[in-house]
C-alpha positions as CSV (number, residue, x, y, z in Angstrom):
1,M,-78.6,-28.4,13.1
2,H,-81.6,-27.4,11.2
3,R,-81.6,-25.5,7.8
4,H,-81.0,-21.2,8.3
5,E,-79.1,-21.9,11.6
6,L,-76.1,-21.5,12.8
7,T,-73.2,-23.9,12.1
8,D,-71.1,-25.6,14.8
9,Q,-67.8,-23.2,14.4
10,E,-70.3,-20.3,14.4
11,R,-72.0,-21.6,17.5
12,E,-68.4,-21.7,18.8
13,L,-67.4,-18.3,17.7
14,L,-70.6,-15.9,18.3
15,P,-72.1,-16.6,22.1
16,P,-68.5,-15.5,24.0
17,L,-68.8,-12.2,21.8
18,M,-72.7,-11.4,23.1
19,P,-73.4,-9.5,26.3
20,R,-73.7,-11.4,29.8
21,A,-76.5,-10.5,32.1
22,G,-74.6,-9.5,35.5
23,T,-77.7,-9.4,38.2
24,G,-80.7,-11.1,38.1
25,R,-82.2,-14.0,36.3
26,P,-80.0,-15.8,33.8
27,L,-80.8,-15.5,30.4
28,V,-82.1,-17.9,27.8
29,D,-79.3,-20.2,26.1
30,D,-77.8,-17.7,23.8
31,R,-77.7,-20.3,20.7
32,R,-81.3,-20.9,20.7
33,I,-82.0,-17.1,20.7
34,L,-79.4,-16.5,18.3
35,N,-80.3,-19.3,16.1
36,G,-83.9,-17.9,16.4
37,M,-82.9,-14.4,15.2
38,V,-80.9,-16.2,12.1
39,F,-84.1,-18.5,10.8
40,K,-86.1,-15.5,11.3
41,I,-83.7,-13.2,9.0
42,R,-83.0,-15.6,6.5
43,T,-86.6,-16.7,5.9
44,G,-88.4,-13.7,6.6
45,I,-91.3,-14.8,8.3
46,T,-93.0,-12.9,11.1
47,W,-91.7,-13.0,14.5
48,R,-94.9,-14.7,15.3
49,D,-94.5,-17.5,13.4
50,L,-91.1,-18.6,14.8
51,P,-91.0,-22.3,15.4
52,E,-91.6,-23.3,18.8
53,R,-88.0,-24.9,19.0
54,Y,-86.6,-21.5,19.5
55,G,-88.9,-20.6,22.6
56,P,-91.3,-17.8,23.1
57,W,-91.0,-15.3,20.1
58,K,-91.7,-12.6,22.1
59,T,-87.8,-13.4,24.0
60,V,-86.2,-13.9,20.7
61,Y,-87.8,-10.6,19.4
62,T,-87.1,-8.4,23.0
63,R,-83.6,-9.5,22.9
64,F,-83.0,-8.9,19.0
65,R,-84.4,-5.2,19.4
66,R,-82.2,-4.8,22.6
67,Y,-78.9,-6.0,20.8
68,A,-79.9,-3.8,17.6
69,L,-80.5,-0.5,20.2
70,R,-77.4,-1.2,22.2
71,G,-75.3,-1.5,19.1
72,V,-74.1,-5.2,19.8
73,F,-73.8,-6.6,16.6
74,T,-71.9,-3.6,15.2
75,R,-69.2,-4.6,18.1
76,V,-69.4,-8.3,17.1
77,L,-69.2,-7.5,13.6
78,Q,-66.0,-5.2,14.3
79,Q,-64.6,-7.8,16.5
80,L,-64.8,-10.8,14.1
81,Q,-63.1,-8.0,11.6
82,T,-60.2,-7.3,14.1
83,R,-59.7,-11.0,14.6
84,A,-59.7,-11.8,10.6
85,D,-57.4,-8.9,9.9
86,A,-54.9,-9.7,12.7
87,A,-54.8,-13.0,10.9
88,G,-53.9,-11.4,7.2
89,N,-57.8,-13.1,6.2
90,I,-58.9,-10.0,5.0
91,D,-58.7,-9.4,1.4
92,W,-58.4,-5.5,0.9
93,L,-59.4,-5.4,-2.5
94,V,-62.7,-3.9,-1.7
95,Q,-66.0,-4.1,-3.8
96,I,-69.1,-1.7,-3.8
97,D,-72.4,-2.4,-4.7
98,S,-76.1,-2.2,-3.9
99,T,-79.4,-3.7,-3.8
100,I,-83.4,-2.7,-3.4
101,V,-85.3,-4.3,-0.8
102,R,-89.4,-3.9,-0.8
103,A,-90.5,-2.5,2.3
104,H,-92.8,-4.4,4.4
105,Q,-96.4,-3.7,3.7
106,H,-96.9,-2.6,7.3
107,A,-94.5,0.0,6.5
108,A,-97.1,1.6,3.9
109,A,-98.8,3.3,6.9
110,T,-96.0,6.2,7.1
111,G,-98.6,8.8,8.5
112,R,-99.2,10.6,5.6
113,T,-102.8,12.4,5.1
114,A,-104.9,13.6,2.0
115,A,-103.9,17.1,3.3
116,Q,-100.1,16.0,3.2
117,P,-99.7,13.9,0.3
118,Q,-96.2,15.5,-0.4
119,Q,-94.8,14.6,2.7
120,E,-91.1,13.6,2.6
121,E,-89.7,10.5,4.8
122,R,-87.1,11.1,7.2
123,D,-83.9,10.2,6.1
124,D,-83.0,8.0,8.9
125,H,-85.8,5.9,7.8
126,A,-84.2,5.0,4.7
127,L,-87.4,4.4,2.8
128,G,-88.0,5.9,-0.5
129,R,-90.7,5.9,-3.2
130,S,-89.4,4.3,-6.5
131,R,-90.6,2.4,-9.4
132,G,-91.4,-0.8,-7.1
133,G,-93.2,1.5,-4.4
134,L,-91.6,1.7,-1.2
135,T,-88.5,0.5,-1.0
136,T,-85.1,0.6,0.8
137,K,-81.8,0.5,-1.0
138,I,-78.7,-1.7,0.9
139,H,-75.4,-0.4,0.1
140,L,-72.4,-2.9,1.1
141,A,-68.5,-2.9,0.8
142,C,-67.0,-6.4,1.3
143,D,-63.7,-7.6,1.0
144,G,-62.2,-10.0,-1.9
145,R,-63.7,-12.6,-0.3
146,G,-67.2,-11.1,-0.1
147,R,-67.5,-10.7,3.7
148,P,-68.6,-7.6,4.7
149,L,-66.7,-4.3,6.2
150,A,-69.6,-1.9,5.8
151,V,-73.2,-1.4,5.2
152,L,-75.0,1.9,4.3
153,L,-78.8,2.3,3.8
154,S,-80.4,4.7,1.7
155,P,-83.8,5.7,0.3
156,G,-84.9,3.3,-2.4
157,Q,-84.8,6.0,-5.1
158,R,-81.5,7.4,-4.4
159,N,-78.5,7.1,-6.7
160,D,-75.5,5.1,-6.2
161,S,-73.0,7.6,-7.0
162,P,-73.8,10.3,-4.0
163,C,-73.6,7.2,-1.4
164,A,-70.3,5.7,-2.7
165,R,-68.0,8.0,-0.6
166,P,-70.1,7.8,2.8
167,L,-70.3,4.1,2.3
168,V,-66.3,3.8,1.8
169,E,-65.9,6.4,4.7
170,R,-67.5,3.8,6.9
171,I,-64.8,1.3,6.7
172,R,-62.9,0.9,10.0
173,V,-61.4,-2.1,10.7
174,P,-59.8,-1.7,14.6
175,R,-56.3,-3.5,15.3
176,T,-55.6,-5.6,18.1
177,G,-52.6,-3.4,19.2
178,H,-52.2,0.4,19.2
179,G,-52.8,2.5,16.2
180,R,-55.9,3.8,14.5
181,P,-58.4,1.4,12.6
182,R,-57.6,0.5,9.3
183,C,-59.8,2.5,6.9
184,R,-58.2,2.5,3.6
185,P,-58.7,-0.6,1.2
186,D,-55.7,-1.2,-1.4
187,H,-58.2,-1.2,-4.5
188,L,-61.6,-0.4,-4.7
189,I,-64.0,-2.3,-7.8
190,A,-67.5,-1.1,-8.6
191,D,-69.9,-1.1,-11.4
192,R,-70.6,2.3,-13.5
193,A,-73.3,3.0,-11.1
194,Y,-71.0,4.5,-8.9
195,S,-69.1,6.5,-11.5
196,S,-68.5,10.2,-11.0
197,R,-65.9,12.8,-11.3
198,G,-66.0,13.5,-7.7
199,F,-65.9,9.7,-6.3
200,R,-62.8,9.3,-8.7
201,A,-61.2,12.7,-7.4
202,Y,-61.9,11.5,-3.7
203,L,-60.2,8.0,-4.2
204,R,-57.3,9.4,-5.7
205,R,-56.8,11.9,-3.0
206,R,-56.9,9.1,-0.7
207,G,-54.2,7.1,-2.6
208,I,-56.8,4.0,-3.6
209,A,-56.7,2.4,-6.9
210,H,-59.5,1.9,-8.4
211,T,-61.5,0.1,-11.2
212,I,-64.9,1.9,-12.2
213,P,-66.3,1.4,-15.8
214,E,-67.5,4.9,-17.1
215,R,-70.9,5.5,-18.4
216,S,-71.6,6.4,-22.1
217,D,-72.9,9.7,-21.0
218,Q,-69.7,10.6,-18.9
219,K,-67.2,9.5,-22.0
220,G,-69.6,11.8,-24.6
221,Q,-69.0,14.8,-21.9
222,R,-65.2,14.3,-21.8
223,A,-64.7,13.8,-25.3
224,G,-66.8,17.4,-25.9
225,R,-64.4,18.7,-23.2
226,S,-61.5,17.8,-24.9
227,G,-62.6,18.8,-28.3
228,S,-63.4,22.3,-27.2
229,S,-60.1,22.9,-25.5
230,S,-58.2,21.5,-28.9
231,V,-60.3,24.0,-30.7
232,G,-59.1,26.9,-28.4
233,T,-55.7,25.9,-28.3
234,V,-55.9,26.3,-32.3
235,R,-57.4,29.6,-32.2
236,W,-55.0,30.7,-29.9
237,A,-52.2,29.3,-31.7
238,R,-53.3,31.3,-35.0
239,A,-53.8,34.3,-33.4
240,A,-50.2,34.4,-32.0
241,A,-48.9,33.8,-35.4
242,R,-50.7,36.7,-37.0
243,G,-49.1,39.1,-34.1
244,P,-50.5,41.6,-31.9
245,H,-53.5,43.6,-33.5
246,R,-52.8,47.3,-34.9
């Protein structure tokens, strides 16, 4: 086993979950192709620079693109989550966070021209221009052991708070028998970037306990609201004590 490749345990677990060719020429060894995909993703090299031990790079790329378009990777992740949940290996103390990834230099050619300098990027591209240039933000929800439960992509300049609810709603772990997929964490942890009144209210409606620190500006707003309500209560009490106006 080389560096950045699947371990022996992962090799035994993944190939049975991958699709098989029903007719025609047999596919190239799944282990070699999967190792090529993992090596490329972990190292960030271009497809053309894949080591020769993984075979022709076009074969690895074609298989990767085919699996991505057909949702194979999503189904494999759901099957692994189902097995882990049935065995009680998922810790439903869910954590959410995000990270920014700089887009590849080839993604800079977004089709903009001098006549259309303010042309907006499509939402499904998940590309945005922030201080770091053309970036994508990856939002991840994982269990208490750091294993992924849901992923959401957004443009790099978008705030974390509006993406919190869509990210939590993507958590769907199918069950082995009958019944709906499990979607509700026992407890949710996030940093102050996900702090908002709307998101907290959403979690309370679903009965999800949460630990999210408040931002300093939100504390000030809450103190201002409570202070104004106290002043109003005092004024109302004084008016009631004076009696009706004559």
